[in-house]
C-alpha positions in Angstrom: 0.0 27.6 24.2 -1.8 24.4 25.1 0.0 21.9 22.8 3.5 20.4 23.1 5.4 19.0 20.1 8.9 17.5 19.5 10.3 18.2 16.1 13.4 16.8 14.5 15.7 18.9 12.3 18.2 17.7 9.8 20.4 19.3 7.1 23.2 18.3 4.8 23.4 21.0 2.1 25.2 24.3 2.5 25.9 25.6 6.0 24.1 22.9 7.9 24.3 24.6 11.3 23.1 27.9 10.0 20.2 26.1 8.2 19.0 24.5 11.4 19.4 27.7 13.4 17.5 29.6 10.8 14.7 27.0 10.7 14.3 27.3 14.5 14.2 31.1 14.2 11.6 31.1 11.4 9.5 28.4 13.2 9.3 30.4 16.4 9.3 33.9 14.9 5.5 34.2 15.4 3.7 34.3 18.8 2.0 30.9 18.3 5.2 28.7 18.6 7.6 28.9 21.5 10.9 27.1 21.9 11.0 25.1 25.1 14.1 22.9 24.8 16.8 21.7 22.4 19.1 18.7 22.2 22.7 18.9 21.3 23.6 18.7 17.6 24.8 15.4 16.1 26.6 14.7 12.9 25.2 11.6 11.2 25.8 9.3 8.4 23.0 9.4 5.7 20.3 6.7 6.0 18.5 5.2 3.0 20.1 7.1 0.1 23.8 7.0 1.2 25.5 8.8 -1.7 25.3 12.2 -0.1 27.0 14.4 2.5 26.9 13.9 6.2 23.9 15.4 8.1 23.6 17.5 11.2 20.6 16.5 13.3 18.9 17.6 16.5 15.5 17.7 18.2 13.6 20.6 19.7 10.5 20.8 21.9 8.0 23.6 21.3 4.8 24.8 22.9 2.2 26.0 20.4 -1.4 27.2 20.0 -1.5 25.5 16.6 -3.2 22.2 15.9 -1.1 19.4 14.6 -1.9 20.0 10.9 -1.3 23.7 11.2 2.1 23.0 12.9 2.9 20.6 9.9 2.0 23.4 7.4 4.3 25.8 9.3 7.1 23.2 9.2 6.6 22.8 5.4 6.5 26.5 4.8 9.9 26.9 6.7 11.4 24.0 4.6 10.3 25.8 1.4 11.6 29.2 2.6 15.0 27.6 3.3 15.1 26.0 -0.2 14.1 22.4 0.5 13.6 20.5 -2.7 12.1 17.0 -2.6 13.8 15.2 -5.6 15.2 12.0 -4.1 13.6 10.0 -1.3 15.8 10.4 1.8 18.1 12.6 -0.4 20.1 15.7 0.3 18.2 18.7 1.9 18.8 22.1 3.1 16.5 21.4 6.0 14.1 18.7 7.0 11.5 19.3 9.8 9.5 16.2 11.1 7.0 16.3 13.8 7.9 13.4 16.1 5.3 13.8 18.8 2.3 16.1 19.4 1.1 16.0 23.0 0.6 12.3 23.8 -1.6 11.9 20.8 -1.6 9.1 18.2 -2.4 10.8 14.9 -3.2 8.9 11.7 -4.0 11.4 9.0 -3.3 11.3 5.3 -0.7 14.1 5.8 0.6 13.3 9.2 1.3 10.3 11.4 2.4 10.8 15.0 4.4 9.4 16.6 6.6 9.6 13.5 6.4 6.2 11.9 10.1 5.7 11.4 11.5 7.4 14.5 12.0 4.2 16.5 14.3 2.9 13.7 16.5 5.9 13.5 19.5 6.5 15.9 19.8 10.0 14.6 16.4 10.8 16.1 16.5 8.6 19.2 19.9 9.7 20.5 19.1 13.4 20.6 15.6 12.7 21.9 16.9 10.5 24.7 19.4 13.3 25.6 16.7 16.0 25.7 13.8 14.0 27.2 15.1 10.8 28.8 11.8 10.2 30.7 9.6 10.4 27.5 7.0 7.7 27.2 5.0 6.7 24.1 1.4 5.7 24.2 1.0 2.0 23.9 4.7 1.2 24.3 6.1 -0.5 27.4 9.7 0.1 26.6 11.6 3.1 27.7 13.4 5.2 25.0 16.8 3.8 26.1 15.6 0.3 25.3 14.3 1.3 22.0 17.6 2.9 21.2 19.5 -0.3 22.2 17.4 -2.1 19.6 18.6 0.2 16.8 21.6 -0.8 14.7 24.2 1.6 13.4 24.5 4.0 16.4 28.1 4.5 15.4 26.9 6.6 12.5 25.8 9.3 15.0 28.5 11.5 16.5 28.2 14.3 19.0 29.0 17.5 17.0 28.0 20.5 19.2 26.9 20.0 22.8 23.9 21.8 24.1 26.2 23.7 26.5 28.1 25.1 23.5 31.2 22.9 23.5 32.2 21.6 20.1 33.1 18.0 20.2 33.5 15.3 17.6 33.1 11.9 19.2 31.3 8.7 18.2 28.3 7.7 20.3 29.0 4.4 22.1 27.2 1.3 21.2 
């Protein structure tokens, strides 16, 4: 498994926690994707289209023998299997899987841009990513992830929901 990827997960329809756990299970059910690490789970206010339920969000790290587009196809297949419908941009969803990073590559393809083009604007991505991989660096960027997070507004919309060690907590993330 020569490739490493970080994937964000989000859900705000149905049993959000079960949706995310099932997505991880389906994503890693075959031999070609192995779960390496996870963040805690965060409850987050919706961004963009705000007239919808709160989300649960997290990030995971995987090792895979798949290429970037094959991994994207697997993510899209899992979304479909779990009932994802794309009706409203940034709207409600049973599950959302976004590839944030793939190795240290910069990918610009009609179907996939990596690093994810909006990840540096989203506290609900940066907070779990900082927790899971505080040392992560991005090609062509001099700023550490903690500085990138400091520049993002609305961090109060991201609250710890279930810590990685299993403790349930409901607390806002400090500014």
